[in-house]
C-alpha positions in Angstrom: 0.0 0.1 0.0 1.4 3.3 -0.8 1.6 6.3 1.5 1.9 9.3 -0.7 2.7 12.9 0.4 3.5 16.1 -1.8 7.3 17.4 -1.5 9.4 19.8 -3.3 12.5 19.0 -5.3 15.2 21.3 -6.1 17.2 19.5 -8.9 17.6 20.2 -11.6 14.6 22.7 -11.3 12.3 23.4 -8.4 9.3 20.9 -8.7 6.5 19.6 -6.9 6.7 15.9 -6.6 4.3 13.0 -5.1 6.6 10.6 -3.3 6.0 7.4 -1.1 6.8 7.5 2.5 7.9 4.8 4.9 5.3 2.9 6.8 5.0 4.6 10.3 4.2 1.1 12.0 7.3 -0.6 10.5 8.8 -3.0 13.3 12.1 -2.9 11.4 13.0 0.9 11.0 10.2 2.5 13.4 9.0 4.6 10.5 12.6 6.3 9.6 12.9 4.3 6.2 16.0 2.6 6.9 19.3 2.7 9.1 22.6 4.5 9.2 25.3 1.9 9.4 28.8 3.2 10.4 31.9 1.4 9.1 35.4 1.5 9.7 38.9 1.0 7.7 39.6 -2.6 7.5 43.4 -2.3 8.5 43.4 0.3 11.4 39.5 0.1 12.4 39.2 3.9 12.4 35.9 5.4 11.2 35.5 5.6 7.6 31.9 6.7 7.0 28.2 6.1 7.3 26.0 4.1 4.8 22.3 4.4 4.5 20.4 1.0 4.2 17.0 1.3 3.2 14.1 -0.6 4.9 11.9 -2.8 2.6 8.7 -1.2 3.8 9.2 1.6 1.0 11.0 2.3 -2.0 12.9 5.9 -1.8 13.1 6.0 -5.7 9.2 5.9 -6.1 8.4 9.5 -7.1 6.3 11.2 -9.6 6.9 15.0 -10.8 3.6 16.9 -10.5 4.3 20.4 -11.3 7.4 22.3 -12.3 7.5 25.7 -10.4 8.6 29.0 -12.4 12.0 30.2 -11.9 12.4 33.2 -9.9 14.4 36.0 -11.5 17.5 36.8 -9.5 17.5 40.1 -7.9 20.4 42.1 -6.6 20.0 42.3 -2.9 21.8 45.2 -1.4 21.6 46.2 2.1 20.4 49.7 2.9 21.3 51.0 6.6 18.4 53.0 7.8 20.5 54.9 10.0 23.1 55.9 7.5 26.1 53.8 8.2 27.7 53.6 11.5 26.5 52.6 15.1 24.1 54.7 17.2 24.2 55.3 20.9 20.3 56.2 20.8 18.1 53.6 22.5 15.9 51.4 20.2 12.7 52.7 21.7 
């Protein structure tokens, strides 16, 4: 059974997508969708990274694009100091 929700994706363009979610009552992952697994270097035993092991209760690749969102024009944002530049010793009230 699918448990669908709407999310926003940002690559390659902002798009609303419909995606599957993990089963909230899953006994294996407790609704998280999987487990992080830390692993170490074989020779030194030092920490080498973390891998994500997805739970079989959902498919994280199951998603459908619904609506591409329009691109907003880039604006030059300039900060204008309302007090004209430096600091003031006046109280803010």
